Backbone as CSV, one residue per row, in Angstrom:
resi,resn,N_x,N_y,N_z,CA_x,CA_y,CA_z,C_x,C_y,C_z
1,UNK,133.637,-15.616,181.320,133.724,-15.286,179.642,134.052,-14.110,179.788
2,UNK,134.966,-13.927,178.906,135.660,-12.705,178.866,134.464,-11.381,178.213
3,UNK,134.750,-10.023,178.873,133.843,-9.142,178.626,133.810,-8.385,176.887
4,UNK,133.196,-8.352,176.346,133.731,-7.912,175.312,133.565,-6.236,175.316
5,UNK,134.128,-5.267,174.841,134.317,-4.141,174.944,133.509,-2.946,173.791
6,UNK,132.997,-2.472,174.584,132.131,-1.274,173.375,133.044,-0.536,172.697
7,UNK,132.685,-0.477,171.062,133.476,0.239,170.036,133.292,1.855,171.062
8,UNK,132.707,2.122,171.424,132.899,3.408,172.671,134.076,3.196,173.568
9,UNK,134.225,2.076,174.201,135.558,2.104,175.302,136.621,2.054,174.104
10,UNK,136.489,1.544,173.334,137.831,1.377,172.688,138.295,2.569,171.809
11,UNK,136.917,3.434,171.565,137.578,4.549,170.757,138.473,5.662,171.775
12,UNK,137.499,5.581,173.089,138.198,6.107,174.185,139.767,5.959,175.171
13,UNK,139.781,4.391,174.471,141.076,4.004,174.826,142.639,4.270,174.094
14,UNK,142.022,4.948,173.037,143.206,5.514,171.994,143.281,6.829,172.278
15,UNK,142.779,7.781,173.755,143.365,8.807,174.205,143.699,8.863,175.500
16,UNK,144.294,9.673,175.686,144.615,9.995,177.421,143.514,10.803,177.777
17,UNK,142.292,10.084,178.720,141.195,10.515,179.393,141.409,11.078,180.973
18,UNK,142.681,10.503,181.082,142.624,10.739,182.663,143.449,12.147,183.017
19,UNK,143.157,12.950,183.133,143.558,14.542,183.218,143.320,15.065,184.679
20,UNK,144.334,15.458,184.914,144.477,16.105,186.275,144.189,17.909,186.093
21,UNK,143.228,18.025,187.196,142.492,19.523,186.700,143.466,20.340,186.996
22,UNK,144.220,20.460,188.079,145.012,21.300,188.362,146.113,21.854,187.272
23,UNK,146.379,20.357,186.684,147.788,20.183,185.675,147.159,21.331,184.525
24,UNK,145.870,20.971,184.071,144.608,21.613,182.957,144.903,23.478,183.255
25,UNK,144.423,23.701,184.280,144.300,24.874,185.077,146.033,25.252,184.953
26,UNK,146.705,25.073,185.399,148.175,25.650,185.220,148.626,25.463,183.622
27,UNK,148.528,24.699,183.005,148.834,24.934,181.748,148.054,26.095,180.429
28,UNK,146.826,26.435,181.302,145.717,27.300,180.476,146.372,28.838,181.266
29,UNK,146.717,28.450,182.344,147.261,30.299,183.237,148.522,30.356,182.589
30,UNK,149.590,29.848,182.101,150.904,29.643,181.419,150.160,30.008,179.817
31,UNK,149.782,29.840,179.169,149.211,30.326,178.063,148.732,31.776,177.909
32,UNK,147.992,31.727,179.044,147.328,33.335,179.119,148.594,34.342,180.032
33,UNK,149.007,33.909,180.103,150.398,34.767,180.909,151.159,35.041,179.945
34,UNK,151.653,34.052,178.944,152.831,34.630,178.336,152.492,35.027,176.675
35,UNK,151.169,34.599,176.027,150.794,34.449,174.823,149.516,35.500,174.726
36,UNK,148.457,35.375,175.387,147.522,36.375,174.878,147.962,37.608,174.516
37,UNK,148.875,38.596,175.416,148.983,39.856,174.967,149.644,39.842,173.382
38,UNK,150.091,38.894,172.888,150.425,39.380,171.589,149.389,39.275,170.368
39,UNK,148.407,38.846,170.844,147.158,38.639,170.161,146.287,39.887,170.575
40,UNK,146.526,40.345,171.153,145.401,41.470,171.322,145.816,42.696,170.555
41,UNK,145.665,42.542,168.987,145.606,43.115,167.873,144.329,43.679,167.023
42,UNK,144.425,44.544,166.009,143.455,45.151,165.365,142.793,43.739,164.560
43,UNK,143.852,43.236,163.881,143.772,41.727,163.115,143.076,40.742,163.623
44,UNK,143.540,40.693,165.218,142.531,39.379,165.692,141.206,39.698,165.879
45,UNK,141.394,41.110,166.277,139.726,41.397,166.627,138.621,41.295,165.508
46,UNK,139.382,41.954,164.537,138.628,42.033,163.057,138.211,40.255,162.748
47,UNK,139.136,39.510,162.980,139.193,38.385,162.640,138.279,37.495,163.231
48,UNK,138.136,37.964,164.855,136.799,37.696,165.692,135.721,38.131,165.464
49,UNK,135.511,38.811,165.086,134.370,39.987,164.904,133.435,38.741,163.487
50,UNK,134.617,38.199,162.738,133.608,37.347,161.469,133.399,35.894,161.610
51,UNK,134.126,35.730,163.040,134.103,34.664,163.276,132.797,34.406,164.576
52,UNK,132.103,35.481,164.672,130.651,35.314,165.727,129.653,34.588,164.832
53,UNK,128.688,33.757,166.245,127.592,33.302,165.492,126.886,34.157,166.524
54,UNK,126.148,35.455,165.627,125.557,36.230,166.429,123.703,35.201,166.716
55,UNK,123.933,35.599,167.834,122.717,34.350,168.355,121.755,35.168,169.265
56,UNK,120.437,35.152,168.789,119.225,35.604,169.489,118.356,33.616,170.236
57,UNK,118.720,33.839,171.407,117.850,32.604,171.514,116.902,32.815,173.016
58,UNK,115.776,33.877,172.845,115.120,34.266,174.106,113.862,33.706,173.781
59,UNK,113.207,33.886,174.884,111.822,33.649,175.074,111.021,34.492,174.365
60,UNK,111.446,35.717,174.132,110.219,36.767,173.853,110.500,37.297,172.297
61,UNK,111.647,36.366,171.516,112.240,36.305,170.556,110.505,35.843,169.374
62,UNK,110.236,36.745,168.236,109.248,36.773,167.341,109.646,36.969,165.787
63,UNK,108.557,36.849,165.199,109.015,36.932,163.537,109.892,38.243,163.507
64,UNK,108.903,39.120,164.111,109.141,40.872,164.074,110.690,41.280,164.722
65,UNK,111.048,40.626,165.820,112.425,40.998,166.730,113.476,39.989,165.688
66,UNK,113.119,38.545,165.401,114.290,38.320,164.595,114.293,38.860,163.045
67,UNK,113.722,39.175,162.383,113.440,40.016,161.222,114.047,41.475,161.010
68,UNK,113.907,42.114,162.211,115.021,43.090,163.050,116.380,42.430,163.304
69,UNK,116.485,41.868,163.735,117.785,40.983,164.056,118.804,40.583,162.835
70,UNK,117.957,40.253,162.064,118.575,39.748,160.561,118.821,40.970,159.693
71,UNK,118.313,41.895,159.911,118.193,43.308,159.185,119.769,44.223,159.456
72,UNK,119.531,43.804,161.075,120.880,44.678,161.250,122.059,43.819,160.328
73,UNK,122.087,42.615,160.275,123.322,41.879,159.411,123.394,42.903,157.838
74,UNK,122.119,42.912,157.245,122.355,43.132,156.149,122.955,44.573,155.962
75,UNK,122.488,45.396,157.431,122.884,47.142,157.396,125.040,47.452,157.446
76,UNK,125.095,46.300,158.304,126.161,46.167,158.838,127.045,45.556,157.623
77,UNK,126.530,45.120,156.571,127.206,44.589,155.518,127.674,46.210,154.454
78,UNK,126.562,46.986,154.550,126.801,47.821,153.810,127.189,49.112,154.499
79,UNK,127.625,49.536,156.025,127.539,50.268,156.488,129.398,50.315,157.323
80,UNK,130.049,49.066,157.107,131.251,48.831,157.266,131.807,47.596,156.404
81,UNK,132.027,48.134,155.224,132.735,47.352,154.167,134.166,46.644,154.253
82,UNK,134.876,47.454,155.762,135.857,46.873,155.592,136.453,45.898,156.848
83,UNK,135.131,45.556,157.236,135.080,44.469,158.893,134.110,43.575,158.130
84,UNK,134.987,42.558,158.544,134.170,40.777,157.700,132.858,40.805,158.506
85,UNK,131.670,40.098,157.886,130.535,39.900,158.322,130.504,39.097,159.424
86,UNK,129.510,38.660,160.535,129.598,38.110,160.989,129.444,36.676,160.328
87,UNK,129.711,35.343,161.164,130.116,34.495,160.493,128.593,33.411,160.173
88,UNK,127.444,33.499,160.868,126.384,32.820,161.368,125.249,34.011,162.011
89,UNK,124.004,33.748,161.554,122.965,33.892,162.693,122.266,32.729,163.025
90,UNK,122.103,32.667,164.388,122.024,31.349,165.233,120.762,31.733,165.916
91,UNK,119.719,30.892,165.529,118.174,31.269,166.406,117.261,29.680,166.544
92,UNK,115.954,30.113,166.821,115.431,28.598,166.836,114.952,28.045,165.747
93,UNK,114.945,27.020,165.661,114.065,26.386,164.273,112.793,27.292,163.725
94,UNK,112.340,27.504,164.629,110.626,28.175,164.179,111.148,29.561,163.406
95,UNK,112.210,30.064,163.616,112.730,30.997,163.194,113.592,31.200,161.357
96,UNK,113.739,29.913,161.244,115.291,29.558,160.308,114.435,30.142,158.966
97,UNK,112.979,29.922,158.503,112.500,30.613,157.489,112.379,32.147,157.397
98,UNK,112.353,32.848,158.584,112.215,34.501,158.678,113.934,34.845,158.194
99,UNK,114.686,34.269,158.960,116.293,34.566,158.555,116.641,34.153,157.076
100,UNK,115.747,33.064,156.439,116.268,32.781,155.226,115.751,34.372,154.148
101,UNK,114.233,34.320,154.704,113.718,35.445,153.812,114.361,36.584,153.957
102,UNK,114.904,36.839,155.031,115.393,38.479,155.017,116.789,38.546,154.507
103,UNK,117.538,37.562,155.495,119.386,37.937,155.096,119.416,37.890,153.738
104,UNK,120.287,39.077,153.430,120.877,39.384,151.739,122.113,39.326,151.750
105,UNK,122.901,38.783,152.862,124.511,38.896,152.928,125.104,37.837,152.408
106,UNK,125.893,37.946,151.343,126.445,36.473,150.716,127.867,36.044,152.240
107,UNK,127.311,34.648,152.033,128.597,34.034,153.323,128.071,33.640,154.752
108,UNK,126.950,34.519,155.173,126.540,34.601,156.395,125.707,33.364,156.177
109,UNK,125.873,32.374,157.357,125.394,31.036,157.247,124.171,31.205,158.067
110,UNK,122.858,30.258,158.039,121.765,30.094,159.436,122.208,28.857,160.146
111,UNK,122.088,29.431,161.239,122.406,28.180,162.357,121.102,28.006,163.136
112,UNK,120.677,26.671,163.609,119.758,26.578,164.492,120.225,25.737,165.708
113,UNK,119.833,25.948,167.009,119.762,24.789,168.140,118.661,24.065,167.945
114,UNK,118.962,23.243,167.693,117.651,22.002,167.782,117.849,21.085,168.510
115,UNK,116.731,19.760,168.505,116.897,18.734,169.247,116.281,19.353,170.591
116,UNK,115.426,19.757,171.274,115.130,20.140,172.372,115.841,21.067,172.963
117,UNK,116.460,22.149,172.300,117.686,23.069,172.873,116.669,23.717,174.183
118,UNK,117.291,23.974,175.283,118.841,23.811,175.866,119.071,22.314,176.750
119,UNK,117.713,21.955,177.238,117.840,20.418,177.640,118.539,19.189,177.274
120,UNK,117.816,18.985,175.785,118.214,17.923,175.236,117.269,16.663,176.030
121,UNK,116.202,16.992,176.421,115.358,16.256,177.498,114.165,15.985,176.508
122,UNK,114.115,15.266,175.341,113.003,15.058,174.753,113.116,13.867,173.909
123,UNK,112.123,13.122,173.297,112.376,11.784,172.364,113.282,11.760,171.691
124,UNK,113.867,11.192,171.266,114.859,11.278,169.735,114.081,11.628,168.672
125,UNK,113.023,10.767,168.578,111.894,11.188,167.807,111.637,12.978,166.938
126,UNK,111.416,13.376,168.277,110.641,14.607,168.723,112.130,15.643,167.779
127,UNK,113.509,14.886,168.447,114.710,15.966,167.979,114.843,15.779,167.006
128,UNK,114.837,14.587,166.056,115.326,14.449,164.520,113.835,15.031,163.793
129,UNK,112.682,15.381,164.169,112.090,15.770,163.358,111.797,17.413,163.492
130,UNK,112.361,17.828,164.657,112.598,19.447,164.196,113.791,19.747,163.661
131,UNK,115.123,19.015,163.550,116.077,19.032,163.334,115.910,19.084,161.063
132,UNK,114.940,17.777,161.271,114.934,17.834,159.854,113.686,19.267,158.837
133,UNK,112.836,19.797,160.210,112.208,21.320,159.754,113.280,22.034,159.696
134,UNK,114.403,22.042,160.580,114.732,23.325,160.463,115.469,23.471,159.451
135,UNK,116.370,22.581,159.098,116.973,22.222,157.610,116.252,22.589,156.185
136,UNK,115.168,21.957,156.429,113.845,22.152,155.866,113.477,23.827,155.427
137,UNK,113.172,24.151,156.480,113.401,26.055,156.628,114.547,26.876,156.104
138,UNK,115.466,26.369,156.237,116.978,27.249,155.630,117.907,27.099,156.675
139,UNK,117.719,26.223,157.684,119.481,26.245,158.179,119.942,25.410,157.441
140,UNK,121.751,25.830,157.490,122.683,25.266,156.913,123.446,24.790,158.212
141,UNK,123.394,24.946,158.964,124.072,24.348,160.556,122.907,23.939,161.451
142,UNK,123.296,22.907,162.288,122.090,22.525,163.596,123.390,22.563,164.667
143,UNK,122.715,23.439,165.764,123.685,23.278,167.049,122.654,22.275,168.031
144,UNK,123.028,21.114,168.131,122.305,20.058,169.331,123.148,19.975,170.683
145,UNK,122.471,19.657,171.936,123.367,19.584,172.944,123.025,18.270,173.142
146,UNK,124.290,17.537,173.839,124.297,15.904,173.904,123.706,15.959,175.304
147,UNK,123.137,14.695,175.062,121.741,14.219,176.212,123.250,14.245,177.912
148,UNK,123.115,15.082,178.463,124.527,15.091,179.263,123.946,13.972,180.536
149,UNK,122.966,13.959,180.304,122.463,12.979,181.806,122.859,11.507,181.473
150,UNK,122.166,11.104,179.874,123.103,9.847,179.830,124.654,9.584,179.755
151,UNK,125.483,10.570,179.115,126.555,11.128,179.905,127.037,10.680,181.158
152,UNK,126.569,11.212,182.275,127.077,11.417,183.283,126.287,9.738,183.843
153,UNK,125.800,9.306,183.387,125.628,8.003,184.181,125.880,6.772,183.292
154,UNK,126.956,7.411,182.750,127.988,6.267,181.346,126.900,5.654,180.544
155,UNK,126.083,5.897,180.239,125.737,5.714,178.583,126.400,6.133,177.608
156,UNK,127.462,5.667,177.312,127.994,6.274,176.276,127.351,5.817,174.888
157,UNK,126.817,4.449,174.768,126.046,4.492,173.691,125.232,4.950,173.342
158,UNK,124.548,5.296,174.361,122.769,6.318,174.110,123.277,7.125,173.646
159,UNK,124.391,7.892,174.062,124.979,9.745,173.658,125.145,9.563,172.369
160,UNK,126.116,8.505,172.009,126.683,8.352,170.436,125.261,7.787,169.750
161,UNK,124.740,7.298,170.185,123.573,7.161,168.878,122.850,7.854,168.563
162,UNK,122.628,8.787,169.837,121.605,9.956,169.330,122.369,10.886,168.482
163,UNK,124.067,11.444,168.559,124.342,11.998,168.258,124.292,11.693,166.389
164,UNK,124.732,10.365,166.447,124.835,9.706,165.027,123.415,10.080,164.240
165,UNK,122.312,9.986,165.042,120.760,9.765,164.973,120.555,11.153,163.971
166,UNK,121.270,12.112,164.962,121.127,13.650,164.524,121.904,13.828,163.258
167,UNK,123.253,13.513,163.387,124.145,13.764,162.270,123.680,12.930,160.819
168,UNK,122.550,12.223,160.909,122.277,11.270,159.828,121.248,12.396,158.909
169,UNK,120.642,12.634,159.754,119.575,13.748,159.565,120.010,15.158,159.037
170,UNK,120.952,15.376,159.305,121.944,16.704,159.108,122.661,16.524,157.674
171,UNK,122.671,15.059,157.424,123.529,14.748,156.301,124.711,15.939,155.844
172,UNK,124.889,17.016,154.609,126.016,17.572,154.610,126.161,18.807,155.551
173,UNK,124.945,18.979,155.850,125.118,20.218,156.867,125.636,20.000,158.460
174,UNK,126.620,21.074,158.639,127.369,20.841,159.669,126.232,20.793,160.909
175,UNK,126.730,20.026,161.732,126.266,19.420,162.973,127.645,19.681,164.156
176,UNK,127.012,20.786,165.409,127.789,21.198,166.792,127.273,20.593,167.217
177,UNK,127.960,19.813,168.468,127.641,19.512,169.405,127.912,19.813,170.806
178,UNK,126.845,20.170,171.361,127.294,21.130,172.942,127.370,20.131,173.713
179,UNK,128.513,20.417,174.329,129.029,19.380,175.594,128.137,19.864,176.807
180,UNK,128.187,20.986,177.021,127.279,21.940,178.478,128.639,21.711,179.312
181,UNK,130.157,22.155,179.212,131.321,21.243,179.758,130.944,21.920,181.354
182,UNK,130.089,22.987,181.775,129.960,23.058,183.177,129.486,22.109,183.927
183,UNK,128.449,21.508,183.365,127.540,20.495,183.865,128.921,18.934,184.023
184,UNK,129.726,18.867,183.151,130.777,17.662,183.043,131.395,17.897,184.289
185,UNK,131.998,18.873,184.760,132.647,19.167,186.024,134.071,19.015,185.419
186,UNK,134.720,18.028,185.289,135.827,17.734,185.509,136.378,17.570,184.072
187,UNK,137.860,18.033,183.812,138.658,17.743,182.632,138.392,16.329,182.024
188,UNK,138.468,15.312,182.846,138.563,13.892,182.472,136.940,13.986,181.332
189,UNK,135.997,14.253,182.600,134.816,14.150,181.609,134.392,14.897,180.100
190,UNK,135.081,16.439,180.262,135.073,16.943,179.128,135.804,16.299,177.652
191,UNK,137.223,15.394,178.529,138.043,14.990,177.165,136.923,13.736,176.410
192,UNK,136.222,13.240,177.212,135.777,11.994,176.855,134.581,12.377,176.145
193,UNK,133.896,13.156,176.527,132.600,14.004,175.977,133.108,14.237,174.339
194,UNK,134.044,15.092,174.323,134.793,15.302,173.285,135.035,14.616,172.043
195,UNK,135.649,13.627,173.046,136.124,12.291,171.734,134.745,11.284,171.339
196,UNK,133.497,11.450,172.221,132.493,10.539,171.601,131.813,11.357,170.652
197,UNK,131.701,12.653,170.864,130.903,13.289,170.081,131.383,13.418,168.659
198,UNK,133.140,13.518,168.847,133.643,13.774,167.139,133.800,11.656,166.571
199,UNK,133.581,11.222,167.428,133.815,10.011,166.778,132.048,9.563,166.546
200,UNK,130.822,10.161,166.508,129.730,9.759,166.636,129.495,10.732,165.459
201,UNK,130.366,12.032,164.787,129.632,12.302,163.725,129.604,14.301,163.815
202,UNK,129.772,14.264,165.054,130.427,16.048,165.231,131.115,16.639,164.197
203,UNK,130.395,17.785,163.475,131.656,18.308,162.796,132.229,19.760,163.632
204,UNK,131.428,19.748,164.703,132.107,20.722,165.797,131.711,20.273,167.130
205,UNK,132.477,20.820,167.867,132.111,20.103,169.191,131.973,22.069,170.011
206,UNK,131.003,22.336,170.837,130.677,23.756,171.404,130.888,23.355,173.055
207,UNK,131.081,24.159,173.841,131.252,24.388,175.000,129.788,23.909,175.662
208,UNK,129.265,25.307,175.255,128.091,25.678,176.142,126.928,26.014,175.457
209,UNK,125.376,25.847,176.230,124.476,26.569,175.887,124.399,27.775,176.559
210,UNK,125.155,28.258,177.245,124.993,29.913,178.231,123.777,29.831,178.973
211,UNK,122.964,28.698,178.962,121.702,28.401,179.937,121.622,27.880,181.432
212,UNK,123.066,27.221,181.248,123.742,26.722,183.003,124.585,27.770,183.738
213,UNK,124.722,27.498,184.947,125.291,28.271,185.633,126.744,28.418,185.293
214,UNK,127.423,27.596,184.644,129.039,27.668,184.221,128.667,27.355,182.863
215,UNK,129.212,28.526,182.075,129.440,28.424,180.537,130.921,28.324,180.158
216,UNK,131.451,28.952,179.029,132.552,28.599,178.572,133.741,28.623,179.561
217,UNK,134.830,28.152,179.770,135.614,28.327,180.792,136.821,27.919,179.839
218,UNK,138.067,28.850,179.702,139.593,28.193,179.016,139.797,27.188,179.616
219,UNK,139.655,26.632,180.472,140.191,25.511,180.836,139.188,24.055,179.973
220,UNK,138.108,24.402,180.059,137.170,23.567,179.084,137.836,23.652,177.660
221,UNK,138.146,24.567,177.060,138.435,25.014,176.054,139.932,24.341,175.493
222,UNK,140.352,24.544,176.580,142.158,23.851,176.767,141.349,22.327,176.100
223,UNK,140.869,21.645,177.047,140.388,20.360,176.770,140.132,19.769,175.583
224,UNK,139.177,20.741,175.469,138.471,20.033,174.062,139.218,20.635,172.528
225,UNK,140.011,21.503,172.696,141.214,21.423,172.013,141.920,20.687,171.758
226,UNK,142.595,20.180,172.953,143.157,18.886,172.560,142.870,17.895,172.350
227,UNK,141.643,17.568,172.218,140.506,16.464,172.277,140.686,16.446,170.327
228,UNK,140.420,17.987,170.016,140.336,18.120,168.669,141.853,17.754,167.654
229,UNK,142.663,18.057,168.617,144.164,17.785,167.979,144.614,16.439,167.775
230,UNK,144.387,15.628,169.173,144.725,14.794,169.100,143.425,13.297,168.129
231,UNK,142.306,14.001,168.001,141.460,13.054,167.006,142.043,13.588,165.798
232,UNK,142.108,14.466,165.300,142.884,15.270,163.785,144.297,14.029,163.539
233,UNK,145.090,14.247,164.771,146.679,13.592,164.356,146.088,11.693,164.314
234,UNK,145.042,11.163,165.077,144.783,9.789,165.024,143.516,9.487,163.686
235,UNK,142.686,10.652,163.302,142.052,10.183,161.964,142.152,10.730,160.603
236,UNK,143.061,12.321,161.146,142.883,12.869,159.643,141.982,13.808,159.466
237,UNK,140.834,13.998,160.187,139.601,14.553,160.308,139.480,15.782,160.967
238,UNK,139.643,16.723,160.589,139.514,18.295,160.945,138.067,18.615,161.542
239,UNK,138.433,19.061,163.019,136.800,19.574,163.848,137.016,20.654,164.134
240,UNK,135.660,21.375,164.098,135.832,22.631,164.291,135.456,23.396,165.886
241,UNK,135.485,23.902,166.199,135.690,24.483,167.951,134.903,25.826,168.056
242,UNK,133.721,25.569,168.548,132.890,27.207,169.312,132.598,27.232,170.652
243,UNK,133.352,28.298,171.053,133.146,28.555,172.893,131.963,29.505,172.625
244,UNK,131.057,29.067,173.618,129.944,29.622,173.732,129.039,29.591,175.119
245,UNK,128.597,31.081,175.543,127.852,31.191,176.750,129.227,31.884,177.522
246,UNK,128.672,32.876,177.969,129.718,33.644,179.009,131.027,34.600,178.566
247,UNK,130.925,34.714,177.112,132.074,35.178,176.608,131.795,36.603,176.324
248,UNK,132.024,37.339,177.538,131.373,38.611,177.941,132.348,39.870,177.483
249,UNK,133.713,39.481,177.318,134.628,40.839,177.309,135.437,40.532,175.571
250,UNK,136.072,41.582,175.185,136.805,41.273,174.182,138.218,40.556,174.422
251,UNK,138.864,40.591,175.782,139.829,39.853,176.381,139.579,38.277,176.621
252,UNK,138.028,38.142,176.596,137.789,36.787,176.519,137.787,35.863,175.769
253,UNK,137.372,36.799,174.258,137.810,36.078,173.023,139.039,35.921,172.482
254,UNK,139.572,36.938,173.083,141.200,36.974,172.452,141.870,35.630,173.489
255,UNK,141.469,35.507,174.514,142.247,33.910,175.297,141.517,32.998,174.445
256,UNK,140.109,32.699,173.963,139.483,31.420,173.092,140.785,31.633,171.908
257,UNK,140.880,32.660,171.482,141.595,32.652,170.194,142.879,31.767,170.421
258,UNK,143.644,32.565,171.589,145.302,32.093,172.009,145.352,30.638,172.115
259,UNK,143.974,30.228,172.809,144.232,28.836,173.285,144.236,28.052,171.820
260,UNK,142.976,28.528,171.331,143.103,27.582,169.395,144.642,27.711,168.756
261,UNK,144.722,28.845,169.201,146.074,28.893,168.278,147.192,28.017,168.670
262,UNK,147.452,28.516,170.265,148.819,27.628,170.919,148.446,25.995,170.627
263,UNK,147.215,25.511,170.490,147.147,24.208,170.996,146.655,23.309,169.722
264,UNK,145.717,24.229,168.519,145.635,23.592,167.137,146.454,24.482,166.262
265,UNK,147.072,25.489,166.601,147.438,26.067,165.433,146.702,26.759,164.217
266,UNK,147.449,27.047,163.435,147.658,28.323,162.577,145.863,27.780,161.402
267,UNK,145.915,26.444,161.460,144.860,25.617,160.308,143.797,25.743,161.168
268,UNK,143.378,26.640,162.366,142.400,26.680,162.783,141.646,27.469,162.634
269,UNK,142.278,28.381,162.305,142.290,30.128,162.700,141.542,30.663,161.565
270,UNK,140.219,30.141,161.146,139.444,30.834,160.006,138.793,30.798,160.528
271,UNK,137.251,31.074,160.249,135.853,31.522,160.833,135.012,30.337,160.236
272,UNK,136.012,29.160,159.573,134.905,27.939,159.256,135.762,27.198,160.398
273,UNK,136.382,27.085,161.137,137.198,26.289,162.182,136.535,26.708,163.830
274,UNK,136.935,28.150,163.762,136.903,28.571,165.017,135.299,29.889,165.107
275,UNK,134.981,29.273,165.653,133.560,30.030,166.152,133.007,30.623,167.271
276,UNK,132.365,31.712,167.648,132.235,32.005,169.059,130.780,32.324,168.583
277,UNK,129.918,31.872,170.035,128.551,31.828,170.296,128.432,32.929,171.305
278,UNK,127.612,34.057,170.654,127.613,35.171,171.580,126.911,36.228,170.465
279,UNK,126.075,37.351,171.002,125.575,38.621,170.643,126.126,39.842,171.277
280,UNK,126.315,39.606,172.514,127.124,40.475,173.392,128.511,41.162,173.065
281,UNK,128.909,40.305,172.109,130.643,40.511,172.167,130.716,41.502,170.750
282,UNK,129.228,41.426,169.819,129.664,41.763,168.615,130.010,43.503,168.661
283,UNK,129.391,44.264,169.568,129.484,45.515,169.985,130.730,45.638,170.289
284,UNK,130.878,44.985,171.206,132.522,45.385,172.252,133.603,45.124,171.222
285,UNK,133.310,44.116,170.592,134.620,44.294,169.145,134.600,45.055,168.505
286,UNK,133.517,45.754,168.074,133.028,46.561,167.000,133.585,48.080,167.721
287,UNK,133.483,48.224,168.437,134.100,49.308,169.192,135.277,49.462,169.569
288,UNK,135.687,48.297,170.121,137.542,48.394,170.159,138.057,48.531,168.559
289,UNK,137.585,47.811,167.394,138.332,48.144,166.252,137.748,49.609,165.688
290,UNK,137.296,50.236,166.038,136.700,51.194,165.326,137.236,52.538,166.817
291,UNK,137.597,52.132,167.607,138.022,53.088,168.514,136.746,53.839,169.325
292,UNK,135.704,53.717,169.150,134.858,54.498,170.619,133.725,53.717,170.286
293,UNK,133.007,54.010,171.203,131.737,53.175,171.906,130.691,52.766,170.652
294,UNK,130.532,51.859,170.132,129.508,51.669,168.970,128.631,50.855,169.770
295,UNK,127.079,51.247,169.145,126.092,49.808,170.129,125.081,49.836,168.593
296,UNK,125.687,49.015,167.762,125.192,48.431,166.349,124.173,47.374,166.364
297,UNK,124.761,46.351,167.007,123.392,45.090,167.420,122.730,45.385,168.306
């Protein structure tokens, strides 16, 4: 008897997931060599600042420290009226309420990492309850980690079902699915994970937690952006992109901007569709925009 294909296999079959890592590396090197320099401008840096998800995910976070962190965003808006404010403040769910009560700036969203971040190793019931509580307390957006172990053992159904369940809890709130690309290793795996996450209900796909050995890389970004473009061409649904983890320099940020611009085009160059998960970058970008060293955040 012929084995029936799962809907996950059928979804993957619509896309080329047999990628050559060397070819991906060469394509990225070409973009960096030929295109990055033209985006090294004050306007791009201001745009990137407005795409930052200002993040604090430390063991030492407390109500007091998160309140002070949020106050900085309030002060920034008053002190630098000509520079766009950050896109979101990203915290653990237990601090959503503190941010909501402290934040005074219109248009800054509250994002929470949820679902047993960063390992994603918890019972699904625990993940969905944590997510529901985060939203109740004020989260506008949820960042979850794809169950990487399930993906690596080929349990695509299990991966997709978990993302669907989390999206069902989120409802109209945006769900960002972190692929943890450093653990996926190959371009083919990154492409497959991207497609599964989008089909399962991700509103954004995100590279990394920043908690593993390898975080965001230009190669992973390139493959994910290709997947987003192909998915958009296939379905008409626009999905956001968020590189996160290891964005240590202004040039790193400009490199990701350039990859998005070259692969996805202008339609993705808004702070709705391109986000940068970082806190380190805020002061570096601000220093370059201002022309002297600034340690604001």
